[in-house]
N, C-alpha and C positions, 0 to 999 in steps of 0.2 A: 193164929191166922197164918196161913201159908203164902209165901211169896211166889208169885207166878214166874215161871221160867222165862227167860227172854225170848222174844219172837225169833231173833236172830243174834248170833255170836259172830263176832269178827276177830280173826287171829292177829297176832302183832304184825305179821308180814302183811296182810291185807290192809290194816290200819296205816301202815307205813306207806304203801303205795297209794291209797286214797289221799293222805296228806300230801305227798309229792304231786299228784295230779291236781290237787285244788291249788297248791301254791304256784304251779306252773301256768294255770289257766289265765291268768292276767286280769281277772276281775274276782270281786268277793263272791263266794257261794255259800249257801247255808249247809250244804253237804252234798251227798249223792243219793239219787233215787233208784230203788230196785222195783222192778215190775215184771210181769209174765206177759207174753204174747203167744198167740197161736203161731207156730212155725215148725218146719221140719217134719220128719218122717214119724216122730213119736208124738207130736201134737202141741208141745209147749216149750218156750225157751225163756230164759232170763234176759232182762234188759237192764242196763245200767246207764244212767245219764246224770248230768249236773243238776243239782237242786238249787234253784235261786230263791225259791220261796216254798212255804208249806201249803199244800193243797188242803182243803177243808178236812178230809177224812184220812190223811196220811197218817200212819203210825210212826213215831219217831223212836229210834233205837240209838242211844248214845253209849258208845263203847270205845275205850282206848283214845279218847280225844277227838273222835270223829262223830258226825251225825249222819245217820242212815235213815232216809225216809223211805217208808214201804207204801206202794201204792195199795189202797184198800182191796182192789180186786185180787192181788197177790198175796194178801196176808195168810190166809188159810193155807195156801200152798207152801208157804215159807216157815210155818211153825216148827222151831226146834232146829233150823238149818244153820250151819256153820259156813261163813264166807272166808275163803282164803285166796292168796295169791301165789301163783306157782310160777317159776322161770327155769327152763331147762335148755338145752341145746335146740330143741324142736319148736317150743313154744313158750309163750308168756301170757298170763291172763288170770282173771278171777275165776275160782272154782267154787262151786257150791256143793257142800255135803248136806244133802237133804234126806232125812229119814222118812219123807213122805213119798219119795220116788219109788215107783213100782217097776220101772224100766227106763232104759235110756238107749238112744239109737247108737249104731256103731261108729259115726263120726263124732258123737258127743255134743252135738248141737242142740238136741231136744231131748225132752223126757216126758213121761206120763205118770199120773198119780192115781 
């Protein structure tokens, strides 16, 4: 029997950033929730929010000590994605390396599959 690959993989840097955000929130959280919404010049963008409870159809990925809940509408768009956190002189934020993306807008805010 083959083990199915995880929907989402989290880098060490992203996991540490999520842990820091959850610790500084000031109230208990189950984890973070990732979703997809219609936005930008290429159609879709990622959403991140605190997750206080599991919604009925959320997929839960546990990796490196954190829980990531994935909105069921985003599940197929995220298969095989790696979530990272980058910080440089110009910006800092979560970055998604998604093998399903067919294109991304110039500003990096949106993508299409």
